C-alpha positions as CSV (number, residue, x, y, z in Angstrom):
1,M,-7.2,-15.3,8.2
2,L,-6.3,-12.9,5.9
3,A,-3.4,-11.5,7.2
4,F,-2.0,-14.7,8.1
5,A,-2.6,-15.5,4.2
6,M,-0.4,-12.7,2.9
7,A,1.9,-13.3,5.4
8,R,2.6,-17.0,4.1
9,R,1.8,-15.5,-0.1
10,W,3.9,-12.4,0.6
11,P,7.1,-13.5,3.2
12,D,8.6,-10.6,2.7
13,V,6.2,-8.2,3.1
14,L,4.9,-8.1,7.1
15,S,1.4,-9.1,7.5
16,N,-0.3,-9.3,11.5
17,A,-3.4,-9.5,13.0
18,L,-4.7,-7.9,16.2
19,E,-6.9,-7.9,18.7
20,P,-7.7,-3.6,20.1
21,G,-9.4,-4.8,23.5
22,W,-13.2,-3.8,23.5
23,V,-13.6,-0.7,24.3
24,P,-16.1,1.8,25.4
25,T,-16.4,3.9,22.1
26,K,-20.2,3.4,21.1
27,M,-19.8,0.2,19.6
28,G,-18.2,-1.3,22.4
29,G,-20.6,0.4,24.5
30,P,-19.8,2.1,28.0
31,G,-19.4,-0.9,30.4
32,A,-16.7,-2.0,27.8
33,P,-13.6,-3.4,30.5
34,D,-10.6,-1.9,28.1
35,D,-8.9,0.9,28.4
36,M,-9.1,3.1,25.3
37,T,-5.9,4.6,25.4
38,Q,-4.6,1.6,25.1
39,A,-6.0,0.5,21.8
40,H,-4.2,1.6,19.7
41,L,-0.8,1.0,20.8
42,T,-0.1,-2.4,19.3
43,Q,-0.9,-0.6,15.9
44,V,1.4,1.6,16.4
45,W,4.3,-0.4,17.6
46,L,3.6,-3.1,14.9
47,A,3.5,-0.2,12.3
48,V,6.8,1.6,13.5
49,G,8.5,-0.7,16.2
50,N,12.2,-1.6,16.0
51,E,11.7,-4.7,18.3
52,P,12.3,-7.5,16.3
53,Q,8.6,-9.2,18.4
54,A,7.4,-6.4,15.6
55,N,8.9,-7.1,12.4
56,A,7.3,-10.6,12.6
57,T,4.6,-11.4,10.5
58,G,2.1,-13.9,10.3
59,R,1.1,-13.9,14.2
60,Y,-1.5,-12.2,16.2
61,F,-1.4,-9.7,19.3
62,Y,-3.1,-8.4,21.9
63,H,-2.1,-5.4,24.0
64,L,1.5,-5.8,22.1
65,R,2.0,-9.6,22.9
66,P,1.7,-12.7,20.6
67,L,-1.2,-15.0,21.2
68,A,-2.3,-18.1,19.8
69,P,-4.7,-17.5,17.0
70,N,-7.6,-19.5,15.9
71,P,-6.2,-22.8,14.6
72,Q,-8.4,-22.8,11.9
73,V,-6.4,-19.7,10.2
74,Q,-3.9,-21.2,10.3
75,D,-5.4,-23.9,7.7
76,R,-4.0,-23.0,4.1
77,T,-7.1,-24.8,2.3
78,L,-9.4,-22.5,4.2
79,Q,-7.2,-19.6,3.4
80,D,-7.1,-20.2,-0.2
81,R,-11.2,-20.4,0.5
82,L,-11.0,-17.1,1.8
83,I,-9.5,-15.3,-0.9
84,D,-11.2,-16.9,-3.8
85,I,-14.1,-15.5,-1.8
86,L,-12.7,-11.9,-2.0
87,A,-12.3,-12.2,-5.7
88,E,-15.4,-13.7,-6.5
89,L,-16.7,-10.8,-4.8
90,S,-14.5,-7.7,-5.4
91,G,-14.0,-9.0,-8.8
92,V,-10.7,-8.2,-7.6
93,A,-7.9,-11.2,-7.9
94,L,-4.7,-11.7,-5.8
95,P,-2.0,-11.2,-7.3
96,A,0.3,-14.1,-7.3
């Protein structure tokens, strides 16, 4: 939701969300089904990719492909409330 709020507030800044997958780490456990060698590829692609799809903003990705996010992340009222809560917790307000 924060990534979508940043994309809306600052359209010239690329801000996306992604799912790296459930990978076998200490946290994920040995039975996690995703491949550890694939987990980082979407982050790298979004950071340095030259393809038009990698230069998107306000999107949700899983393994280099856009997916539909939970519809609540598009709710501007919820985004703004999240930003307000984070400002209250951190003592730092985002610039407009």
